[in-house]
Each structure stands twice: as C-alpha cells, then as structure tokens.
C-alpha positions as CSV (number, residue, x, y, z in Angstrom):
1,M,120.1,42.1,74.8
2,S,120.2,45.0,71.8
3,V,123.4,46.8,71.4
4,H,124.3,50.0,72.7
5,P,124.0,53.1,69.9
6,I,126.8,55.1,69.7
7,L,126.7,59.1,70.3
8,I,126.8,61.2,67.5
9,D,126.2,65.2,66.8
10,G,124.0,64.9,70.1
11,C,121.9,61.4,69.4
12,W,122.2,58.0,70.5
13,Q,122.0,56.5,67.1
14,A,122.4,52.8,66.1
15,S,125.9,52.4,64.5
16,W,126.6,51.2,60.8
17,G,129.1,48.6,61.6
18,D,127.3,44.9,62.6
19,G,130.0,43.9,64.2
20,T,129.8,43.4,68.3
21,F,131.8,42.7,71.6
22,R,131.1,42.1,75.2
23,A,133.2,43.4,78.2
24,D,134.9,40.7,80.2
25,N,135.0,40.8,83.6
26,P,138.4,40.1,85.0
27,A,138.0,38.2,88.6
28,T,135.5,35.8,86.4
29,C,137.2,35.7,83.3
30,Q,133.7,35.8,82.0
31,P,131.6,38.3,79.3
32,L,129.5,41.1,80.8
33,P,125.6,41.3,79.6
34,D,125.9,44.2,77.8
35,E,126.8,44.5,73.8
36,Y,128.4,47.4,72.0
37,P,129.0,47.8,68.3
38,I,132.6,48.0,66.1
39,S,132.1,51.0,64.5
40,V,132.6,51.1,60.5
41,W,134.5,54.5,58.7
42,Q,130.8,55.7,58.3
43,D,130.5,56.0,61.8
44,C,133.7,58.2,61.9
45,D,132.7,60.1,59.2
46,E,129.8,61.6,60.8
47,A,131.4,62.2,64.3
48,L,133.9,64.3,62.2
49,A,131.8,66.2,60.1
50,A,129.9,67.0,63.4
51,A,133.3,67.6,65.5
52,V,133.6,70.3,62.4
53,R,130.4,71.8,62.8
54,A,130.8,72.4,66.2
55,F,134.3,73.3,66.1
56,G,133.1,76.6,63.8
57,V,131.2,77.8,67.1
58,L,133.3,76.7,70.3
59,R,136.6,77.8,69.1
60,S,134.8,81.6,69.1
61,L,133.4,81.2,72.5
62,P,134.7,82.9,75.7
63,G,136.6,80.5,78.0
64,G,133.8,81.1,80.8
65,R,131.7,79.2,78.7
66,L,133.9,75.9,78.4
67,A,134.1,75.7,82.4
68,E,130.4,76.2,82.3
69,F,130.5,72.6,80.6
70,L,133.4,71.5,82.5
71,E,132.0,72.2,86.0
72,T,128.4,71.3,85.0
73,Y,129.8,68.0,83.8
74,A,131.7,67.6,87.2
75,A,128.8,67.9,88.8
76,R,126.8,65.4,87.0
77,I,129.9,62.6,87.3
78,E,129.1,62.7,91.4
79,T,125.3,62.2,91.0
80,R,126.2,59.1,89.4
81,R,129.4,58.2,91.5
82,D,127.9,55.1,93.1
83,E,126.7,53.3,89.3
84,L,130.1,54.7,87.6
85,V,131.9,52.3,90.5
86,E,130.0,50.1,90.3
87,M,130.5,49.6,87.0
88,A,134.3,50.1,86.4
89,H,134.6,48.1,89.2
90,A,132.8,45.1,87.3
91,E,134.8,45.7,84.0
92,T,138.3,46.3,85.8
93,A,138.2,44.8,89.1
94,L,139.8,47.4,90.2
95,P,138.6,47.8,94.5
96,R,135.5,50.2,94.7
97,S,137.3,51.5,97.3
98,P,140.0,53.1,98.3
99,R,140.6,53.0,94.5
100,L,137.8,53.8,92.0
101,A,135.6,55.6,94.8
102,D,138.0,57.3,97.1
103,A,140.9,57.9,94.7
104,E,140.4,57.9,91.0
105,L,136.8,59.4,90.7
106,P,137.5,62.5,92.8
107,R,140.9,62.8,90.8
108,T,138.4,63.0,87.9
109,T,136.0,65.7,89.0
110,D,139.0,67.8,90.5
111,Q,141.0,67.8,87.5
112,L,137.8,68.9,85.0
113,R,137.4,71.8,87.9
114,Q,141.1,72.7,86.9
115,A,140.3,72.4,83.1
116,A,137.3,74.6,83.8
117,A,139.3,77.6,85.8
118,A,142.2,77.6,83.4
119,A,139.7,78.2,80.3
120,R,138.3,80.9,82.5
121,E,141.4,82.5,83.4
122,G,143.2,81.8,79.9
123,A,146.7,82.4,80.5
124,W,147.1,78.7,79.4
125,A,147.1,80.3,75.9
126,L,150.4,82.2,77.1
127,P,148.8,85.3,75.5
128,T,152.1,87.8,74.0
129,I,152.1,91.4,73.0
130,D,154.7,92.8,71.5
131,T,153.3,96.5,71.3
132,R,156.7,98.5,69.4
133,G,156.3,96.0,66.3
134,N,152.4,95.8,66.6
135,L,152.5,92.1,66.9
136,R,150.6,90.1,69.2
137,S,150.0,86.0,69.3
138,C,148.4,83.2,71.9
139,L,147.2,80.0,71.6
140,A,144.0,78.8,70.1
141,P,142.3,75.8,69.5
142,L,142.8,73.3,66.6
143,G,140.1,71.4,65.8
144,P,138.2,67.9,66.6
145,V,140.3,65.9,69.0
146,W,140.3,62.0,68.9
147,V,140.8,60.9,72.8
148,L,141.8,56.9,73.0
149,G,142.4,56.3,76.9
150,P,143.6,53.2,78.2
151,N,142.8,50.3,80.3
152,N,144.3,50.7,83.6
153,F,142.2,54.1,84.6
154,P,138.5,54.0,83.8
155,F,137.7,57.5,85.0
156,A,141.3,59.7,85.5
157,F,142.4,58.8,82.2
158,G,139.2,58.0,80.3
159,S,138.2,58.7,76.8
160,L,135.2,61.3,78.0
161,S,136.4,61.9,81.5
162,G,140.0,62.2,82.0
163,G,143.2,64.3,81.4
164,D,143.1,64.3,77.5
165,F,139.4,65.0,77.6
166,A,139.5,67.6,79.6
167,A,142.5,69.7,78.4
168,A,140.9,69.0,75.2
169,I,137.2,70.4,75.7
170,A,139.5,73.3,78.0
171,A,141.4,74.6,74.7
172,G,138.1,75.0,72.5
173,N,137.9,71.6,71.0
174,P,135.6,69.3,70.3
175,V,136.7,65.7,71.4
176,I,135.6,62.3,70.1
177,A,136.1,59.4,72.1
178,K,136.7,55.7,71.4
179,A,136.1,53.9,74.5
180,N,138.8,51.4,76.1
181,S,137.4,48.3,74.8
182,S,138.1,46.7,78.4
183,H,135.5,49.5,80.1
184,P,132.7,50.6,77.3
185,G,130.0,50.6,80.0
186,T,131.9,52.5,82.2
187,T,132.6,55.2,79.3
188,R,128.5,55.3,78.4
189,I,127.9,56.4,81.7
190,F,130.6,59.4,81.3
191,A,129.0,59.8,77.8
192,E,125.4,60.0,79.2
193,E,126.3,62.7,81.7
194,A,128.3,64.9,79.4
195,E,125.8,65.0,76.8
196,L,123.4,66.5,79.2
197,A,125.6,68.6,80.3
198,R,126.5,69.9,77.1
199,Q,122.6,70.3,76.7
200,A,122.3,72.3,79.8
201,T,125.1,74.7,78.6
202,G,124.1,75.7,75.4
203,L,127.6,74.1,73.8
204,P,126.8,72.5,70.5
205,A,125.6,69.4,69.1
206,G,129.0,67.4,68.4
207,T,131.3,68.7,71.2
208,V,131.2,65.3,72.9
209,Q,130.8,62.3,71.0
210,L,131.1,58.5,71.1
211,I,132.1,55.2,69.3
212,Y,133.0,52.4,71.3
213,R,135.3,50.4,69.3
214,I,136.8,50.6,65.3
215,R,139.1,48.5,63.6
216,H,143.0,49.5,63.7
217,A,143.0,50.9,60.0
218,D,139.9,52.8,60.8
219,G,142.2,54.4,64.0
220,E,144.8,55.5,61.6
221,R,142.4,57.2,59.2
222,A,140.7,59.2,61.8
223,V,143.9,60.7,62.9
224,A,145.0,61.4,59.8
225,D,142.0,62.8,58.3
226,P,141.9,66.3,57.1
227,R,139.4,67.3,59.7
228,T,141.1,66.4,62.5
229,G,143.0,68.2,64.5
230,A,145.0,66.7,66.9
231,A,144.8,62.6,68.9
232,G,146.0,61.8,72.0
233,Y,146.7,58.1,72.7
234,T,147.5,56.1,75.8
235,G,148.1,52.5,75.8
236,S,150.6,49.8,73.9
237,R,153.8,50.6,72.1
238,A,153.1,48.8,69.2
239,A,149.0,50.4,68.4
240,G,150.6,53.7,69.3
241,L,153.4,53.6,67.0
242,K,151.4,52.1,64.1
243,L,148.9,55.7,65.1
244,K,151.7,58.1,65.3
245,A,152.9,56.7,61.7
246,A,149.6,57.3,60.1
247,A,149.2,60.7,61.7
248,D,153.3,62.1,61.2
249,L,152.6,61.3,57.4
250,A,149.3,63.5,57.1
251,G,151.3,65.9,59.1
252,K,148.9,66.0,62.4
253,P,149.9,66.2,65.8
254,I,149.5,63.5,68.3
255,Y,150.3,63.0,71.8
256,L,151.3,59.3,73.0
257,E,151.9,57.7,76.5
258,L,153.3,54.2,74.8
259,S,155.5,52.1,77.7
260,S,157.9,53.0,80.8
261,V,160.0,51.1,82.7
262,N,160.6,53.8,85.1
263,P,164.5,53.0,86.7
264,V,164.7,53.1,90.6
265,V,168.2,53.5,91.4
266,V,169.3,52.5,95.3
267,L,172.8,53.5,96.2
268,P,174.7,51.4,98.5
269,G,174.5,53.9,101.2
270,A,170.7,53.7,101.0
271,L,170.9,50.0,101.1
272,R,172.9,50.3,104.0
273,E,171.1,52.9,105.8
274,R,167.1,51.4,105.5
275,G,167.7,48.8,103.4
276,E,164.5,46.6,104.8
277,Q,162.3,49.6,104.6
278,L,163.1,50.5,100.9
279,A,162.8,46.6,100.4
280,E,158.8,47.3,101.6
281,E,158.5,50.4,99.7
282,F,159.4,49.1,97.1
283,T,157.0,46.5,97.1
284,A,153.9,48.3,98.0
285,S,154.7,49.9,94.8
286,C,155.3,47.3,92.7
287,L,152.2,45.4,93.1
288,A,150.3,48.7,93.8
289,G,147.5,48.0,91.5
290,T,148.5,44.5,90.4
291,G,151.6,46.6,88.5
292,Q,149.3,48.0,86.0
293,F,150.2,52.0,86.1
294,C,152.2,53.7,83.9
295,T,155.0,54.8,86.5
296,N,154.8,51.1,87.9
297,P,158.7,50.7,89.4
298,G,159.9,48.0,86.4
299,L,163.7,48.3,87.0
300,V,165.5,48.4,89.8
301,L,169.5,49.0,89.6
302,L,171.9,48.4,93.0
303,V,175.2,47.7,93.4
304,K,176.0,44.2,94.6
305,G,177.2,43.5,98.1
306,D,175.9,42.6,101.1
307,A,173.3,44.8,101.4
308,A,172.1,44.6,98.2
309,D,171.7,41.0,98.6
310,A,169.8,41.2,102.0
311,F,167.0,43.9,99.8
312,V,166.8,40.9,97.8
313,R,166.3,38.4,99.9
314,R,163.7,41.4,101.5
315,V,161.5,42.0,98.2
316,A,161.3,37.9,97.6
317,E,160.2,37.9,100.9
318,C,157.2,40.2,100.3
319,F,156.3,39.2,96.6
320,Q,155.8,35.3,98.4
321,A,153.5,37.1,100.7
322,A,151.9,39.9,99.1
323,P,148.2,38.5,97.7
324,V,148.4,37.9,93.7
325,G,145.6,40.6,92.2
326,T,143.7,40.6,89.5
327,L,144.8,41.8,86.1
328,L,142.5,44.2,83.4
329,S,141.9,41.7,80.8
330,R,143.0,38.6,79.0
331,S,144.8,40.4,76.6
332,V,147.0,42.0,79.9
333,E,147.7,38.3,81.2
334,T,148.4,37.1,77.7
335,S,150.6,40.5,77.3
336,L,152.3,40.0,80.8
337,R,153.4,36.4,80.1
338,S,155.2,37.2,76.7
339,S,157.1,39.9,78.3
340,L,158.2,37.7,80.9
341,H,159.0,35.3,78.2
342,T,161.0,37.6,76.7
343,L,162.8,39.4,79.4
344,R,164.0,35.5,79.9
345,A,165.3,34.7,77.0
346,A,167.5,37.3,77.4
347,G,169.2,36.3,80.2
348,A,167.1,36.8,83.3
349,Q,166.4,34.8,86.4
350,V,163.8,34.1,88.4
351,V,164.0,35.4,91.5
352,V,160.9,34.2,92.7
353,G,157.2,34.0,91.0
354,D,156.8,33.8,87.1
355,R,153.9,31.3,87.4
356,P,150.5,31.5,86.3
357,G,147.5,31.9,88.4
358,G,147.9,32.6,92.2
359,G,144.8,34.8,92.6
360,Q,141.7,35.5,91.2
361,G,140.7,35.5,87.3
362,Y,143.3,36.6,84.9
363,C,145.9,36.7,86.8
364,H,149.8,35.7,87.2
365,A,152.1,35.1,90.6
366,N,154.3,38.4,91.8
367,T,157.3,37.9,89.6
368,L,160.6,39.2,90.7
369,L,164.0,38.7,88.1
370,S,167.3,39.5,88.5
371,V,170.1,39.9,86.0
372,S,173.9,41.3,86.4
373,G,175.1,44.4,85.0
374,E,177.2,43.1,82.6
375,Q,174.4,40.8,81.4
376,F,172.1,44.1,80.9
377,L,174.6,46.1,79.2
378,R,174.8,43.2,76.4
379,A,170.8,42.8,75.9
380,A,169.3,46.2,77.2
381,E,166.8,46.4,75.0
382,A,165.5,43.5,75.7
383,L,165.9,43.4,78.8
384,Q,163.7,47.3,79.1
385,T,161.1,45.2,77.8
386,E,158.0,46.5,79.8
387,A,156.5,43.8,81.7
388,F,152.5,45.5,82.1
389,G,151.5,44.1,85.3
390,N,153.1,42.6,88.7
391,C,157.1,41.9,87.6
392,S,160.1,44.3,88.3
393,L,163.4,43.3,87.2
394,L,166.7,43.7,89.7
395,V,170.1,44.5,87.8
396,I,173.0,44.1,89.8
397,A,175.9,46.1,88.8
398,D,179.5,45.2,89.7
399,D,180.0,49.0,91.2
400,V,178.9,52.7,90.5
401,E,181.1,52.6,87.0
402,Q,178.9,49.9,86.1
403,L,176.0,51.1,87.4
404,S,176.4,54.4,85.3
405,Q,176.6,52.3,82.1
406,A,173.8,51.1,82.6
407,L,171.9,53.6,82.6
408,D,173.4,55.4,79.8
409,R,171.5,52.6,78.2
410,L,168.2,53.3,79.4
411,D,165.9,54.4,76.9
412,G,163.1,56.7,77.5
413,S,160.6,56.3,80.4
414,L,157.9,58.5,82.5
415,T,159.8,58.6,85.7
416,G,163.5,58.0,87.2
417,C,164.5,58.0,91.2
418,V,167.3,58.0,93.3
419,Y,167.6,56.8,96.6
420,S,170.3,57.8,98.6
421,D,171.8,57.8,102.0
422,T,170.6,60.8,104.6
423,A,174.2,61.0,106.1
424,G,175.6,62.2,102.7
425,S,177.8,59.2,101.7
426,D,176.0,58.4,98.5
427,D,176.4,62.2,97.4
428,A,179.2,61.9,95.0
429,D,178.0,58.9,93.3
430,Y,174.6,60.9,93.4
431,E,176.2,63.7,91.5
432,R,177.9,61.3,88.4
433,I,174.3,59.7,88.1
434,A,171.6,62.1,88.2
435,P,172.7,64.3,85.3
436,C,172.4,60.4,83.1
437,L,169.6,59.9,84.7
438,R,167.5,63.2,83.9
439,Q,167.7,63.1,80.5
440,R,166.0,59.7,80.2
441,V,163.1,60.6,82.0
442,G,160.4,63.4,82.1
443,R,160.1,63.5,86.1
444,L,162.8,62.9,88.4
445,L,162.8,61.9,92.2
446,N,164.5,61.3,95.0
447,D,163.8,58.6,97.8
448,K,160.2,58.6,96.4
449,M,158.3,55.5,94.6
450,P,156.9,57.2,91.2
451,T,153.8,55.6,91.6
452,G,151.8,58.6,92.6
453,V,151.2,61.3,89.9
454,A,150.1,64.6,91.4
455,V,147.7,66.8,89.3
456,S,149.4,70.1,89.9
457,P,150.8,73.1,87.4
458,A,154.2,71.6,88.0
459,M,153.8,67.8,86.8
460,N,155.2,66.8,83.7
461,H,153.8,63.0,83.1
462,G,155.4,62.7,80.0
463,G,159.5,62.4,78.6
464,P,161.5,61.0,76.2
465,Y,160.3,58.3,73.5
466,P,159.6,55.4,74.1
467,A,157.8,56.5,77.3
468,T,155.9,59.0,75.1
469,G,156.2,60.4,71.5
470,H,157.5,63.7,72.2
471,P,159.3,65.1,75.3
472,G,158.2,68.5,75.2
473,F,154.8,67.8,76.5
474,T,152.7,66.7,79.5
475,A,149.2,64.7,79.7
476,V,149.1,65.5,83.5
477,G,149.3,69.1,85.0
478,I,147.0,72.1,84.0
479,P,147.4,74.7,82.0
480,A,150.0,72.7,80.5
481,S,148.5,69.6,79.3
482,L,146.1,72.2,77.4
483,R,148.6,73.3,74.9
484,R,149.2,69.7,73.6
485,F,145.8,71.1,71.8
486,A,146.6,74.4,70.4
487,A,147.9,75.7,67.7
488,L,150.0,79.4,67.7
489,H,148.5,82.2,66.2
490,C,150.3,85.6,65.3
491,Y,148.4,88.8,64.3
492,D,150.7,91.1,62.4
493,N,149.2,94.7,62.6
494,V,145.7,93.3,62.8
495,R,143.5,96.2,64.3
496,P,142.7,96.1,67.6
497,H,138.8,95.6,67.6
498,R,139.8,92.2,65.4
499,L,141.8,90.9,68.0
500,P,140.7,88.0,70.2
501,P,140.0,89.2,73.4
502,C,143.1,87.9,75.3
503,L,145.2,90.2,72.8
504,Q,143.3,93.3,72.9
505,D,144.9,96.1,74.8
506,R,142.3,95.6,77.8
507,N,143.1,92.6,80.4
508,P,139.6,90.5,79.4
509,N,139.0,89.8,83.0
510,G,141.9,91.9,85.0
511,A,143.0,88.1,86.2
512,M,144.7,87.1,82.9
513,W,148.8,87.0,83.1
514,R,150.1,87.7,79.8
515,W,153.5,89.2,78.6
516,I,153.4,91.9,77.5
517,D,156.8,93.9,76.1
518,G,159.0,91.5,78.3
519,R,157.3,91.0,81.4
520,W,154.7,88.9,83.1
521,T,151.1,91.2,84.4
522,Q,148.0,91.3,84.7
523,A,147.5,94.7,83.7
524,D,146.4,96.1,80.5
525,V,148.0,97.4,77.8
526,G,150.6,100.8,78.7
527,K,149.5,100.6,82.4
C-alpha cells in the first residue's frame, strides 16, 4: 500500500521524509493497514511558507468570510459522519455510540458553528474606543498557528477539527495541523473536507495544512520559527514542556494542556448523607472512557471515619464489578503502569486492581489506591503523578485541618470539586477549604463530577500549571478561546478611513458589542 500524502499549500503531495508509521487498533493490538509519512523539516518549512502567504490574505478578510468556511466545513463533516466514526473507532477503540457518533461528533460541528458565529459578530476582538484621546484598539490575528492535538478526543480536540483549530481560524489565522499518531486516518478525513470547504469558500491555499508526524526536534523548531504566530498543544507534560521551552526562548506564544489530577473533596456530612450514591457517581466518572479524560477525577480527599470506610468499600466493589475498558494505545498502557509504579513507590497502597489485562486489547485492571493524609503530605509531589487511565488515588485525612493542609500542597488542575451535605452541616468546612482549592483549579464545581466540559461562553477549560502553561486562557469556551491566537493592536490618532472596520465610528454590522468611552454598546460612536 502506498504512503498517504500530506496536505501542503492546497495540494496533496508526498512528504520529503522517507520514514513511515502505522496506527494500531487498540482493541486488537494490531497495526492498521494505512501507512503515513514521518515528515522532515522541509515539509514543515514548505507548510510555514504557504501559511505566511495565506495569512497575508486572511488577516484582511471580514469575519463573515471565515464564518462561511467554518460553517461549510461543519456541514461537510456531517456528510462523512459514518466514515469518521468507523475510522476513529478503529484507531482509538472508543465506542461508536454514544461516544463518537452521538456525543463527540455533534460537539465538534457545534463548536465550529459557534466559532463561526463569533467570527461573524466580531466582539471577541474586544474593540475599544476612547474618543477623547483618539485611541482605539482591538485584538487581531497573529499568523500561522501550529495545532498539535491529543489522542483521547479525535474529533472535538483534533488538530484539524477541534477547539484550537476552530478558534485559530475564527481569529483569522491559518492552521498547520500535526495529527496525533494514534488517529492519522481520522485526521486525514477531516483534512480532506477542510480543504474542500476552503476551496468552496475561496480562502487562500495554505489556510489549512496537514502533517502527520514529525520528529521532536522539528516540532521544537516549528513552534519557535520566526514565521510561527502561536501554537496549541494538548498531550503529555514531558513533550509539552520541551515545546514550551523552545517557544519561550523564541518569544512565541504556546498554549498547553499538560496534566491534571482534578481533586474531588468529599466532606464528612456528604459521606454520611449519601455516601453510597457518591461512590457510584465517582466510579462512573472515573471509569468513563477508561479514565482517559483530561478532567478524570484522579485524586479524592476524605476525612477518616466510618462513613469514609464505607465509601472506600463501595467504590472498591464498583471498580471490581465494572468492565475493564480498552486504553487508547500501547503507549497509554505503558505510561499508566509507570505512573502506578511511581504512586506505589511513594507510599500508595492498592485497594483494588493494579493488574495487567482484564479487558480487550491494551488494558489494565480498574485500579483504586489509597494513602493517609500524613503520607500525602510527606510525598505530595510524587503522589500527584497523573495516572492517565482507569485509576484514582484516595487520600484519607485525619481531620479537616489535615485535609486543608493537603489542599495547600496541590499543584494546579483543570478542575476541583467539593461535595457537601445538603442540610448545611459541612458549610463551615467548605468555607475553610474552598478558597484554597479555588486558587489551584480553573473550574470549581460543587456536588458534581468534573468529566463533562460544556462548550459554553462561561466555560474555563484551563488552569494553573501544570494543568496548562498559562492560567489566563481557556481551550474551551467561545469567544474567549479565540483570544489566545490574537495580538492587541492599538491605533493612535490614525485617520478614520485607515482603521479596521471594528474600530471605525460606524458599527460594521450593528450587532457587535464595543467598549466606547467606558461602556459596552452596539451603537455607532457618538450615538
């Protein structure tokens, strides 16, 4: 079988590299038939040159043109729904239904359409006008954006279909996608439809490009290249930090989603009130998708006592009774076992599981570990090692004071949750611990597991390091996600006809919200 081409400057062409790879079917542990190239720097160089040419056109286009592309692309994706679902199922072993067909694909097309609406309306750019000083500013596109997507969401976070892609395009940037090696075929189908949508809407060649795989050194060179505007990366902390170091050295923005243990605190009153229900709720959240969610609850903090003991027993029963799911790849299986070894070496005791196998293909038994509060305080860093998969660690504190001390030792996470008694017996403890937890997470939840991430304007899918590389941005939530891929442009005493449309006296579409002389308004200047 021939090697699949890459997409560069509007053409499907052979890679300059001579190395190839194949994705595995995680359910069978066997390689899939399609062969994909491992690109070399010449491929990256050509993609960057094409993206720079495309950016010369895109940066001046009205948001409506970008919206037409995103909407056309979303519609084209829906015409290949069945093919995408079958390919992603083969490459990831994620269930066809409801996961891929009924949840992730509709979410993907919805966020593309939300990004289109934001591009068309334009307020995402925060147009600001000070008539007294004759100063005006707005956010504007940065330039070529590299998107490096994760293995666990082949549609909704995919490098040519997910939130980073949608945000970068809606902000007016061309995208160079680096497919995840676990699902190159899925990304190829998206690229085919994105390129046809580009042609249909008249955007320049080089607006969307695809490279399947590159060597680490070339990835670091790419995010640091002078032509690069920014990069978005979701994946392992080790690889992400190398990219960040390269980008930081060159002064290039890079937005990272790295690792997160997503602490869940269950206060004593909640355990007494509904402990069995919470054990089942936690199990469902922890084992959903074989635990391969970035918001998986990997750390649960309790106060010791009879209710906590009953909770642990019930969770152990639920973990043992639940089927063992398939992990996304051999590397995920290997990484999970390595992380479990690190946790055990730091003092964690196995409550249940921690055995290889038990399911189909790449897999590991549903695993529950436990440490005392004192042990956690002695080895907090090691005991926060992310075990990406069907695993969680329980921390059993002596009292709320020790639990609070454990929270003080937490690294940054995407989410943090507190369960409390509905009758109010936990309110004083909540007021004590919530401020600390609030500073360590991007999204604070009450009485709700964290695994769902709504595509809402109010969502923050971000958080302090090491959850992400910067606590001020979100990867999910439009229009805020667009602002990662933009620069602030200020115009001082610039002649009116030379201003961008969003900063001229007349509101360009009558719907855009602008900050004019200290107030938000949709009116024209002076009205």
